[in-house]
N, C-alpha and C positions, 0 to 999 in steps of 0.2 A: 504494500500500500504506500502511496506517495501523497504528500500534502503540499498544497500551494496557497500562497496569498495572491490576491489580485487587487490591483489598484486601477482606478479610472480617473482621468483628469482631462481638462480641456484647456487649450491655449489658443489665443488669437494670433494669427500669423499670415504672412504673405510668402508666396513662392512663384516660380514660373517653370515652364517646360520649354526651354529654348528650341528644341528640335521639333516641336509639335507641328508646325506648318509643313515641314518637309515629310515627316513620318505619317501624320494623321491630319490632312488638310481640313477635314470636317470639324475638327476641334482645334484648329490652328490658333484660335484666340488664347489658348493656354500658354502660348509663348510669351504673352504679356504678364507682367506681375499682377497677381490677383489674390484676393483675401479669402481665407477660410477660418472656420473654427475647427482646429485639429482635435479630434477626440482620440485619446491615447489610452490603451489598456495594456498593462504589464503584469505578467504572471511570473512569480518567483517561488522556487521550492523552499520549503521550511522542513525542519527535521524533527520537530516534536509538536504536540498539540497546544503547547503554551507559547507558541509563536516566538521563535528565535529571531525573527525580523518583524518589526512592527509596521503594519501597512500604512498607518498615518505618516510615519516617518519616511517610509519609502516614497510615498506620494510627494511629500514635501521635498525630498531629495531630488526627485525627477524635475519638479517645478523649478527648483533653485538652479539645477544644472542647465535647463533650457533658458532660463532668464539670463544667467551669466554668459552663456555662449551665443544666444541668438536675439535677445531682447535689445531694442534700440529705443531710447526715450524720445528721440525726435518724432518718430511715427507712433510711439506708444504701442508697439506690436513686436512680434518675433519675425525676424527676417531670415527665412530659410533658403533664400536664393534659388538655385536650380535643384534643390533636394526634393526628391519624390517622397511619397509616404513610405515606400520601401526603404529608402535611404535613412529616413528619420528613425524608423522602427529598428533597423539593423544597428544604428549607432547606439540607441538606448539599450537594446538587447546585449550588446557587447560591453558597454560601459557599466551596466548594473547587473550583469551576469543573470539575465532573465531566462526563463524557459521559452517564453513567447512574448512578443510585443505586437500589438495591432495599432495602426494609425489610420483614422478615417477622416475624410474631408466632410465637414458639416454633418457628421454622423450618418453619412450616406454611403459613399464609396471609399474603399481604402485597401490596405494591404496588411498582411500578417507575416512576420518572420519568426521562425521557430529554430531552436537548437537542432542540429542534425541528430537523428537517432543513431545510436551506436550499437 
């Protein structure tokens, strides 16, 4: 049996997909900087039922990490540049040693990255 904690958070941010027009002309507008509410869910394994990691603290750690790395006070939002949902999820998975991270744009479409099964 395995036990996990799961945290969910949202951050306001902007990004773009520079190659959108060339790869997918129908959604070429994605090449322009555009805003989303990024919905993030992270799953981390714990090793006993009295929680060796506290989920409130993990959520705060993820928020703080994103703010320090991507938040700009000028626009009062997170600037992810050309990062996709997959790229954001992979970065969080690796940095926080998660089992799985999902990132959705506006709670609608997104991506999930999981650790490889061994």
